[in-house]
C-alpha positions as CSV (number, residue, x, y, z in Angstrom):
1,X,-118.7,-109.2,-51.8
2,X,-115.9,-109.9,-54.3
3,X,-112.4,-108.7,-53.4
4,X,-112.3,-105.3,-55.3
5,X,-108.6,-105.1,-55.6
6,X,-108.4,-108.6,-57.1
7,X,-111.1,-107.8,-59.6
8,X,-109.4,-104.6,-60.7
9,X,-106.0,-106.3,-61.0
10,X,-107.6,-109.1,-63.1
11,X,-109.2,-106.5,-65.4
12,X,-106.0,-104.5,-65.9
13,X,-104.0,-107.7,-66.6
14,X,-106.6,-109.0,-69.1
15,X,-107.4,-105.9,-71.1
16,X,-105.3,-104.8,-74.2
17,X,-103.5,-101.6,-73.1
18,X,-101.6,-100.7,-76.2
19,X,-98.5,-100.2,-74.1
20,X,-96.4,-101.7,-71.3
21,X,-96.7,-100.7,-67.6
22,X,-92.9,-100.3,-67.7
23,X,-93.2,-97.3,-70.0
24,X,-93.2,-94.1,-68.0
25,X,-96.7,-92.4,-68.1
26,X,-96.9,-89.5,-70.6
27,X,-98.2,-87.4,-67.7
28,X,-97.6,-87.8,-64.0
29,X,-100.3,-85.6,-62.5
30,X,-103.8,-85.1,-63.8
31,X,-106.1,-82.6,-62.1
32,X,-109.9,-83.1,-62.5
33,X,-111.6,-79.7,-61.9
34,X,-115.1,-80.3,-60.7
35,X,-116.8,-83.1,-58.8
36,X,-120.2,-84.5,-59.2
37,X,-120.9,-87.7,-61.1
38,X,-118.8,-86.6,-64.1
39,X,-115.7,-85.6,-62.1
40,X,-115.6,-88.6,-59.8
41,X,-116.4,-91.1,-62.5
42,X,-113.5,-89.8,-64.5
43,X,-111.2,-89.8,-61.5
44,X,-112.1,-93.4,-60.7
45,X,-111.4,-94.5,-64.3
46,X,-108.1,-92.6,-64.4
47,X,-107.1,-94.2,-61.1
48,X,-107.7,-97.6,-62.6
49,X,-105.1,-97.5,-65.3
50,X,-102.1,-99.6,-66.3
51,X,-99.9,-97.1,-64.4
52,X,-101.6,-97.5,-61.1
53,X,-100.1,-95.5,-58.3
54,X,-97.5,-93.8,-60.6
55,X,-100.3,-91.5,-61.9
56,X,-101.4,-88.9,-59.4
57,X,-105.0,-87.9,-59.8
58,X,-106.4,-84.9,-58.0
59,X,-110.1,-83.8,-57.9
60,X,-110.4,-80.1,-57.2
61,X,-114.0,-79.5,-56.1
62,X,-115.3,-76.0,-55.3
63,X,-117.4,-75.8,-52.1
64,X,-119.1,-72.7,-53.7
65,X,-120.5,-74.4,-56.7
66,X,-123.6,-76.6,-56.4
67,X,-124.2,-79.9,-58.3
68,X,-126.9,-80.3,-60.8
69,X,-128.4,-83.4,-59.2
70,X,-131.9,-84.7,-59.8
71,X,-133.3,-88.2,-60.4
72,X,-131.5,-89.5,-63.4
73,X,-131.5,-92.5,-65.7
74,X,-128.7,-94.3,-67.5
75,X,-128.1,-96.4,-70.5
76,X,-127.0,-100.1,-70.0
77,X,-123.3,-99.1,-70.2
78,X,-123.3,-97.8,-66.7
79,X,-123.5,-101.4,-65.7
80,X,-120.2,-102.0,-67.5
81,X,-118.6,-99.1,-65.5
82,X,-119.3,-100.7,-62.2
83,X,-118.4,-104.2,-63.4
84,X,-115.0,-103.1,-64.6
85,X,-114.3,-101.4,-61.2
86,X,-115.5,-104.4,-59.2
87,X,-118.3,-102.5,-57.5
88,X,-121.4,-104.7,-56.8
89,X,-124.9,-103.5,-57.4
90,X,-125.7,-104.5,-53.8
91,X,-123.2,-101.9,-52.6
92,X,-123.8,-98.9,-54.8
93,X,-127.5,-99.1,-55.6
94,X,-128.9,-98.8,-52.1
95,X,-126.5,-96.0,-51.4
96,X,-127.9,-94.0,-54.3
97,X,-131.6,-94.9,-54.0
98,X,-131.2,-96.7,-57.3
99,X,-133.7,-98.8,-59.2
100,X,-133.4,-100.9,-62.4
101,X,-134.3,-99.6,-65.8
102,X,-135.5,-101.9,-68.6
103,X,-136.1,-99.0,-71.1
104,X,-138.2,-95.9,-71.8
105,X,-141.9,-95.6,-72.5
106,X,-142.8,-92.7,-74.8
107,X,-146.4,-91.5,-74.0
108,X,-148.4,-89.1,-76.2
109,X,-145.7,-88.3,-78.8
110,X,-147.8,-89.8,-81.5
111,X,-151.5,-89.3,-82.1
112,X,-151.8,-92.2,-84.6
113,X,-154.4,-94.8,-83.5
114,X,-152.6,-97.8,-81.9
115,X,-149.3,-95.9,-81.6
116,X,-150.1,-93.4,-78.9
117,X,-147.3,-94.9,-76.8
118,X,-144.3,-97.2,-77.4
119,X,-141.4,-98.6,-75.5
120,X,-137.7,-98.2,-76.5
121,X,-136.1,-101.4,-75.3
122,X,-132.6,-102.2,-74.2
123,X,-132.0,-105.0,-76.6
124,X,-130.2,-108.2,-75.5
125,X,-129.5,-111.7,-76.7
126,X,-132.9,-113.0,-75.7
127,X,-134.5,-110.7,-78.2
128,X,-132.8,-112.6,-81.0
129,X,-135.8,-115.0,-80.8
130,X,-138.4,-112.2,-81.5
131,X,-136.5,-109.4,-83.2
132,X,-136.7,-110.9,-86.7
133,X,-140.5,-111.3,-86.7
134,X,-140.7,-107.6,-85.6
135,X,-138.4,-106.3,-88.4
136,X,-140.1,-108.6,-91.0
137,X,-143.6,-107.3,-89.9
138,X,-142.4,-103.7,-90.0
139,X,-141.3,-104.1,-93.6
140,X,-144.5,-105.9,-94.5
141,X,-146.6,-103.0,-93.0
142,X,-144.4,-100.5,-94.8
143,X,-145.2,-102.4,-98.0
144,X,-148.9,-101.9,-97.3
145,X,-149.8,-105.2,-95.5
146,X,-152.1,-105.1,-92.5
147,X,-149.8,-106.9,-90.1
148,X,-149.0,-106.1,-86.5
149,X,-145.8,-104.1,-86.2
150,X,-145.9,-102.2,-82.9
151,X,-142.5,-102.9,-81.1
152,X,-143.8,-103.4,-77.6
153,X,-145.1,-106.9,-78.4
154,X,-141.7,-108.2,-79.5
155,X,-139.3,-107.3,-76.7
156,X,-139.2,-108.7,-73.3
157,X,-137.9,-105.5,-71.7
158,X,-141.2,-103.8,-72.6
159,X,-143.1,-106.5,-70.7
160,X,-140.7,-106.3,-67.7
161,X,-141.1,-102.5,-67.5
162,X,-144.9,-102.6,-67.8
163,X,-145.3,-105.4,-65.2
164,X,-143.0,-103.8,-62.7
165,X,-140.5,-106.6,-62.8
166,X,-136.8,-106.4,-62.3
167,X,-134.6,-107.2,-65.3
168,X,-132.4,-109.7,-63.4
169,X,-133.7,-113.2,-63.9
170,X,-133.9,-116.0,-61.4
171,X,-130.7,-118.2,-61.3
172,X,-132.3,-121.0,-63.3
173,X,-132.9,-118.8,-66.3
174,X,-129.9,-118.9,-68.6
175,X,-130.4,-115.5,-70.4
176,X,-129.1,-112.2,-69.3
177,X,-131.3,-109.2,-70.1
178,X,-129.5,-105.9,-70.7
179,X,-130.6,-103.0,-68.4
180,X,-129.8,-99.6,-67.1
181,X,-130.5,-97.8,-63.8
182,X,-132.3,-94.9,-62.2
183,X,-130.5,-93.1,-59.4
184,X,-130.1,-90.0,-57.3
185,X,-127.3,-88.1,-59.1
186,X,-126.2,-86.3,-56.0
187,X,-125.9,-89.5,-54.0
188,X,-124.1,-91.2,-56.9
189,X,-121.5,-88.4,-57.0
190,X,-121.0,-88.8,-53.2
191,X,-120.6,-92.6,-53.5
192,X,-118.1,-92.3,-56.4
193,X,-116.1,-89.7,-54.4
194,X,-115.7,-92.0,-51.5
195,X,-114.6,-94.8,-53.7
196,X,-112.1,-92.7,-55.6
197,X,-110.5,-91.4,-52.4
198,X,-110.3,-95.0,-51.1
199,X,-108.4,-95.9,-54.3
200,X,-105.8,-93.1,-53.9
201,X,-107.4,-90.1,-55.6
202,X,-106.6,-86.8,-53.8
203,X,-109.6,-84.6,-53.0
204,X,-109.1,-80.8,-52.6
205,X,-112.0,-78.5,-51.8
206,X,-110.9,-75.2,-53.2
207,X,-112.4,-72.6,-55.5
208,X,-110.6,-71.7,-58.7
209,X,-110.3,-67.9,-59.2
210,X,-108.1,-68.0,-62.3
211,X,-106.8,-70.4,-64.9
212,X,-103.2,-69.5,-65.7
213,X,-101.8,-70.4,-69.2
214,X,-98.1,-70.9,-70.1
215,X,-96.4,-69.3,-73.1
216,X,-97.6,-72.0,-75.4
217,X,-101.2,-71.5,-74.5
218,X,-101.5,-74.7,-72.5
219,X,-103.0,-74.7,-69.0
220,X,-100.1,-74.3,-66.5
221,X,-101.7,-74.0,-63.1
222,X,-104.8,-72.9,-61.3
223,X,-105.1,-70.0,-59.0
224,X,-107.1,-70.9,-55.9
225,X,-109.1,-68.8,-53.5
226,X,-106.7,-69.4,-50.6
227,X,-103.8,-67.7,-52.5
228,X,-102.1,-71.0,-53.5
229,X,-101.7,-72.4,-57.0
230,X,-102.2,-75.9,-58.2
231,X,-100.1,-77.2,-61.1
232,X,-100.6,-80.4,-63.1
233,X,-99.4,-81.9,-66.4
234,X,-102.9,-82.5,-67.7
235,X,-106.4,-81.2,-66.8
236,X,-109.9,-82.5,-67.1
237,X,-112.7,-79.9,-67.2
238,X,-115.7,-81.1,-65.2
239,X,-117.0,-77.7,-64.3
240,X,-120.4,-78.2,-65.9
241,X,-122.1,-75.6,-68.2
242,X,-119.6,-73.0,-66.9
243,X,-116.8,-74.8,-68.8
244,X,-114.2,-72.9,-66.8
245,X,-111.2,-74.4,-68.5
246,X,-112.3,-75.5,-72.0
247,X,-114.7,-72.7,-72.7
248,X,-113.5,-69.7,-70.8
249,X,-109.7,-70.2,-70.4
250,X,-109.0,-72.0,-73.7
251,X,-111.7,-70.2,-75.7
252,X,-112.9,-73.3,-77.4
253,X,-115.9,-72.5,-79.7
254,X,-119.3,-74.0,-78.8
255,X,-121.5,-75.4,-81.4
256,X,-125.2,-75.1,-80.5
257,X,-127.9,-77.5,-81.5
258,X,-130.8,-75.1,-80.9
259,X,-131.9,-75.1,-84.6
260,X,-133.1,-78.7,-84.3
261,X,-133.3,-79.3,-80.5
262,X,-135.6,-76.6,-79.1
263,X,-135.6,-77.5,-75.4
264,X,-133.3,-75.4,-73.3
265,X,-134.9,-75.5,-69.8
266,X,-136.4,-77.9,-67.2
267,X,-138.3,-77.8,-64.0
268,X,-138.1,-80.7,-61.5
269,X,-140.6,-81.7,-58.8
270,X,-140.2,-84.8,-56.7
271,X,-143.2,-86.7,-55.4
272,X,-143.7,-89.7,-53.0
273,X,-143.7,-93.1,-54.5
274,X,-147.2,-94.3,-55.4
275,X,-148.3,-97.7,-56.9
276,X,-146.1,-100.3,-58.5
277,X,-142.3,-99.7,-58.8
278,X,-141.9,-99.9,-62.6
279,X,-138.5,-100.7,-64.1
280,X,-138.9,-98.0,-66.8
281,X,-138.6,-94.3,-67.4
282,X,-141.7,-92.7,-68.7
283,X,-141.5,-89.7,-71.1
284,X,-144.9,-88.0,-71.6
285,X,-145.4,-85.4,-74.2
286,X,-146.8,-82.1,-72.8
287,X,-147.7,-78.9,-74.6
288,X,-144.1,-77.5,-75.0
289,X,-141.9,-80.4,-74.3
290,X,-142.0,-83.6,-72.3
291,X,-142.3,-84.7,-68.7
292,X,-140.1,-87.4,-67.2
293,X,-141.1,-89.9,-64.5
294,X,-138.2,-91.7,-62.9
295,X,-138.8,-94.2,-60.0
296,X,-136.3,-94.2,-57.2
297,X,-136.5,-96.3,-54.0
298,X,-137.3,-93.2,-51.8
299,X,-139.3,-91.0,-54.2
300,X,-140.6,-90.4,-57.7
301,X,-138.4,-88.1,-59.8
302,X,-140.5,-85.9,-62.0
303,X,-139.7,-83.0,-64.3
304,X,-140.6,-81.1,-67.5
305,X,-138.1,-80.4,-70.2
306,X,-139.3,-77.6,-72.4
307,X,-138.5,-74.8,-74.8
308,X,-138.3,-71.3,-73.2
309,X,-139.1,-69.8,-76.6
310,X,-142.5,-71.4,-76.4
311,X,-143.5,-71.0,-72.8
312,X,-142.2,-69.3,-69.6
313,X,-140.8,-70.9,-66.6
314,X,-144.0,-70.2,-64.6
315,X,-146.1,-71.6,-67.3
316,X,-144.0,-74.8,-67.5
317,X,-144.2,-75.2,-63.7
318,X,-147.9,-74.8,-63.7
319,X,-148.3,-77.3,-66.5
320,X,-146.1,-79.8,-64.7
321,X,-148.0,-79.4,-61.4
322,X,-151.3,-79.9,-63.3
323,X,-149.8,-83.1,-65.0
324,X,-148.9,-84.4,-61.5
325,X,-152.1,-83.3,-59.8
326,X,-150.2,-80.9,-57.6
327,X,-151.6,-77.5,-58.4
328,X,-152.5,-76.8,-54.8
329,X,-149.6,-78.7,-53.2
330,X,-146.9,-76.8,-51.3
331,X,-144.0,-78.7,-52.9
332,X,-141.1,-76.6,-54.1
333,X,-139.9,-76.9,-57.7
334,X,-136.4,-76.5,-59.0
335,X,-135.7,-74.7,-62.3
336,X,-132.8,-75.5,-64.5
337,X,-131.3,-74.0,-67.7
338,X,-129.6,-76.2,-70.3
339,X,-127.0,-75.4,-72.9
340,X,-127.6,-77.9,-75.7
341,X,-124.7,-78.5,-78.1
342,X,-121.1,-79.5,-78.0
343,X,-117.6,-78.0,-77.9
344,X,-115.8,-77.8,-81.3
345,X,-112.9,-79.7,-79.5
346,X,-113.5,-81.9,-76.5
347,X,-109.7,-82.3,-76.2
348,X,-108.0,-78.9,-76.6
349,X,-104.3,-78.6,-75.7
350,X,-103.6,-80.3,-72.4
351,X,-107.3,-80.4,-71.3
352,X,-110.2,-82.8,-72.0
353,X,-113.7,-81.6,-71.2
354,X,-116.0,-84.2,-69.7
355,X,-119.6,-84.0,-68.8
356,X,-121.7,-80.8,-69.2
357,X,-118.5,-78.8,-70.0
358,X,-118.0,-80.8,-73.2
359,X,-121.6,-80.5,-74.3
360,X,-125.1,-81.7,-73.6
361,X,-127.9,-83.3,-75.5
362,X,-131.2,-83.0,-73.8
363,X,-132.0,-85.9,-71.4
364,X,-134.6,-87.7,-73.5
365,X,-132.5,-90.9,-73.9
366,X,-130.4,-90.5,-70.7
367,X,-127.1,-90.2,-72.5
368,X,-125.3,-87.7,-70.2
369,X,-123.4,-90.3,-68.1
370,X,-122.7,-92.4,-71.2
371,X,-120.8,-89.5,-72.7
372,X,-118.8,-89.1,-69.5
373,X,-118.0,-92.8,-69.5
374,X,-117.0,-92.9,-73.2
375,X,-114.8,-89.8,-72.9
376,X,-113.0,-90.9,-69.8
377,X,-112.4,-94.4,-71.4
378,X,-110.9,-92.8,-74.5
379,X,-108.7,-90.6,-72.4
380,X,-107.5,-93.5,-70.4
381,X,-106.7,-95.4,-73.6
382,X,-104.7,-92.5,-75.0
383,X,-102.7,-92.2,-71.8
384,X,-102.0,-95.9,-71.7
385,X,-100.8,-95.8,-75.3
386,X,-98.6,-92.8,-74.4
387,X,-99.7,-90.9,-77.4
388,X,-100.9,-87.4,-76.7
389,X,-99.8,-85.8,-79.9
390,X,-101.8,-83.8,-82.5
391,X,-102.9,-86.8,-84.5
392,X,-104.2,-88.6,-81.4
393,X,-106.1,-85.4,-80.4
394,X,-107.6,-85.1,-83.8
395,X,-108.8,-88.7,-83.8
396,X,-110.2,-88.2,-80.3
397,X,-112.1,-85.1,-81.3
398,X,-113.5,-86.6,-84.5
399,X,-114.7,-89.7,-82.6
400,X,-116.5,-87.4,-80.1
401,X,-118.0,-85.3,-82.8
402,X,-119.5,-88.3,-84.4
403,X,-120.9,-89.6,-81.1
404,X,-122.5,-86.2,-80.3
405,X,-123.9,-85.6,-83.8
406,X,-125.2,-89.2,-84.1
407,X,-126.9,-89.1,-80.7
408,X,-128.4,-85.6,-81.6
409,X,-129.8,-87.1,-84.8
410,X,-131.5,-89.9,-83.0
411,X,-133.0,-87.5,-80.5
412,X,-134.1,-85.1,-83.3
413,X,-135.9,-88.1,-85.0
414,X,-138.3,-88.3,-82.0
415,X,-139.4,-84.7,-82.6
416,X,-139.4,-84.7,-86.4
417,X,-141.7,-87.8,-86.5
418,X,-144.2,-86.6,-83.9
419,X,-147.8,-86.2,-85.1
420,X,-149.1,-83.8,-82.5
421,X,-150.7,-80.5,-83.8
422,X,-152.0,-79.0,-80.6
423,X,-149.3,-76.4,-80.1
424,X,-146.8,-74.4,-82.3
425,X,-144.0,-76.2,-80.5
426,X,-145.0,-79.6,-81.8
427,X,-145.9,-78.3,-85.3
428,X,-142.6,-76.5,-85.6
429,X,-140.7,-79.7,-84.6
430,X,-142.5,-81.8,-87.2
431,X,-141.9,-79.1,-89.9
432,X,-138.2,-78.6,-88.9
433,X,-135.9,-79.0,-91.9
434,X,-132.6,-78.4,-90.2
435,X,-131.7,-82.0,-90.4
436,X,-128.3,-83.5,-91.0
437,X,-127.8,-85.4,-94.3
438,X,-127.3,-88.6,-92.4
439,X,-130.7,-88.2,-90.6
440,X,-132.4,-87.2,-93.9
441,X,-131.0,-90.4,-95.4
442,X,-132.4,-92.6,-92.7
443,X,-135.8,-91.1,-92.9
444,X,-135.9,-91.2,-96.7
445,X,-134.8,-94.9,-96.5
446,X,-137.7,-95.7,-94.2
447,X,-140.2,-93.8,-96.3
448,X,-138.8,-95.7,-99.4
449,X,-139.6,-98.9,-97.5
450,X,-136.0,-100.1,-97.7
451,X,-134.0,-101.8,-94.8
452,X,-132.3,-99.2,-92.6
453,X,-128.9,-101.0,-92.3
454,X,-127.3,-99.4,-95.4
455,X,-128.5,-95.9,-94.5
456,X,-127.3,-96.2,-90.9
457,X,-123.9,-97.4,-92.1
458,X,-123.7,-94.6,-94.7
459,X,-124.4,-92.1,-92.0
460,X,-121.8,-93.8,-89.7
461,X,-124.5,-94.4,-87.1
462,X,-122.7,-97.4,-85.8
463,X,-121.2,-95.2,-83.1
464,X,-124.6,-94.5,-81.7
465,X,-127.8,-96.4,-81.4
466,X,-128.2,-100.0,-82.7
467,X,-130.3,-100.5,-85.8
468,X,-133.2,-102.0,-83.8
469,X,-133.5,-98.8,-81.8
470,X,-134.3,-96.9,-85.0
471,X,-136.8,-99.6,-85.9
472,X,-138.4,-99.3,-82.5
473,X,-138.6,-95.5,-82.8
474,X,-140.0,-95.2,-86.3
475,X,-142.4,-98.1,-85.9
476,X,-143.4,-97.0,-82.4
477,X,-144.3,-93.6,-83.7
478,X,-146.5,-95.3,-86.3
479,X,-144.6,-94.1,-89.4
480,X,-146.6,-96.4,-91.7
481,X,-149.0,-96.1,-94.6
482,X,-152.5,-94.9,-93.6
483,X,-154.5,-97.7,-92.0
484,X,-157.2,-97.2,-94.6
485,X,-154.7,-98.0,-97.4
486,X,-153.5,-101.3,-95.8
487,X,-154.3,-104.6,-97.6
488,X,-154.6,-108.1,-96.3
489,X,-151.1,-109.7,-96.0
490,X,-149.9,-112.4,-98.4
491,X,-149.0,-115.8,-96.9
492,X,-145.4,-114.8,-96.9
493,X,-146.1,-111.4,-95.2
494,X,-148.2,-113.2,-92.5
495,X,-145.7,-116.0,-91.9
496,X,-144.8,-115.2,-88.3
497,X,-146.9,-116.8,-85.6
498,X,-147.5,-113.9,-83.1
499,X,-149.2,-116.1,-80.6
500,X,-145.9,-118.0,-80.4
501,X,-144.1,-114.7,-79.9
502,X,-146.6,-113.8,-77.1
503,X,-146.1,-117.1,-75.4
504,X,-142.3,-116.9,-75.6
505,X,-142.3,-113.4,-74.1
506,X,-144.8,-114.4,-71.3
507,X,-142.9,-117.6,-70.4
508,X,-139.6,-115.8,-70.4
509,X,-141.0,-112.9,-68.2
510,X,-142.2,-115.4,-65.6
511,X,-138.5,-116.0,-64.7
512,X,-138.1,-112.4,-63.6
513,X,-138.9,-111.2,-60.0
514,X,-141.0,-108.3,-58.8
515,X,-138.9,-105.1,-59.0
516,X,-139.3,-104.2,-55.3
517,X,-138.4,-107.8,-54.2
518,X,-135.3,-107.7,-56.4
519,X,-134.2,-104.4,-54.9
520,X,-134.7,-105.8,-51.4
521,X,-132.3,-108.6,-52.0
522,X,-129.9,-107.7,-54.9
523,X,-127.9,-110.9,-55.8
524,X,-124.2,-110.9,-56.5
525,X,-122.8,-110.0,-59.9
526,X,-123.7,-112.1,-62.8
527,X,-121.6,-113.3,-65.8
528,X,-121.6,-110.6,-68.4
529,X,-123.4,-112.3,-71.3
530,X,-124.8,-109.2,-73.1
531,X,-121.9,-106.9,-73.6
532,X,-121.6,-107.7,-77.3
533,X,-125.2,-106.7,-78.0
534,X,-124.7,-103.0,-77.5
535,X,-121.9,-101.3,-79.5
536,X,-121.1,-97.7,-78.8
């Protein structure tokens, strides 16, 4: 494996820091309160700064507080996190029972013929060969032409996920396909903790009994259960939904998203692996929410995200068990409550909230760790610039507000465009008018049969999902004129040879190995060819 220290040194030397390593750090000691994936990911990123050993990082982890850890998925940006830190997939993935993720299949969200399921792809440079025919066909169908416009046919990641292939190609194939991961969240937290300690992070296992503020209202120190106190210059709140520092101590207001994201609870139920090991998450619409299926190397992660206003916990568990064929099985289920929304300020005084303490958008698109990664990266950048003033805090908070609200809008669009009518839950989602102006603009632009780029730019959606993700969502849900109203296409509308698209996808997919085989022999890191495709 590559020399980790050398890779980190090369990264630090190459990246624009906005300041010199000769400048004293604006803070000398940062205390991360809370462990888990969020706490340890943040600690690792803080430890890998321009200041190196001159910045003391302490993770204070309570032995009394459990970790919310189930099978989780990620966006492709988790790959960037490990690459920057010089940690090979062959090291961390086996330790976390991790598998590859090419994207997400949505099953049963739409009832429109031919659109009962669709795949949300992680788009990469290879898709430049087939993306334009897809978008052109979408607009032709919106104009009333009877052309094929379902997204699955146009993106290689949909084929890889469906055929249980891993998204890392053989060495003779010159294109890199963008991908994410599935992993055991508890094991990931443990792996990151070991790495952080190796790299100089101090780990204290103590329980916080009180957060003590100074005369200015900043956090001064933490009272611990052994009678000692812990002081630091700056604090990171990774205490989960409890939000011990940001919410309780600093009294930061919480802005809920309940008026347009109904789900606030989940029940999880693991099962043994059965059948092919697909490189995709599957989200299946049930009566009062949706069920996830996440393949790990040692088990299948399953769960049901639902609205407690529409069904009870017992009803949700029964429905999940029926969905999995486990009504008579003696397999324990785990129930979780979710607080969906965001803090009014992610950075308040001398504390930044990271992870569930800063907010949470339901796990439909697996954005939880991405928010951790983005927030920690922005904090590192602020520290390296040496600017922790009011203006820097305001810019930080505004950037996080846009990211949360833009991601919320993309998730809400799934529910708003559903065509199910079997329960009040789905009907109320489709009828919901509590939409942001930005989301209303995107949906009206689509229904007006105009390109989405201008509406997404006007809504400042550039800080969220790429344009093609919106096309995949709205086309995949079948938001088109009624099939009975479609007319034969003109020569121009039918100009794309879909047989050639099929051939290109099939021949490209033949260069990718079986998913299980790839996991059994994960190759060394590859050149990062796809990082410019996704812009967060």
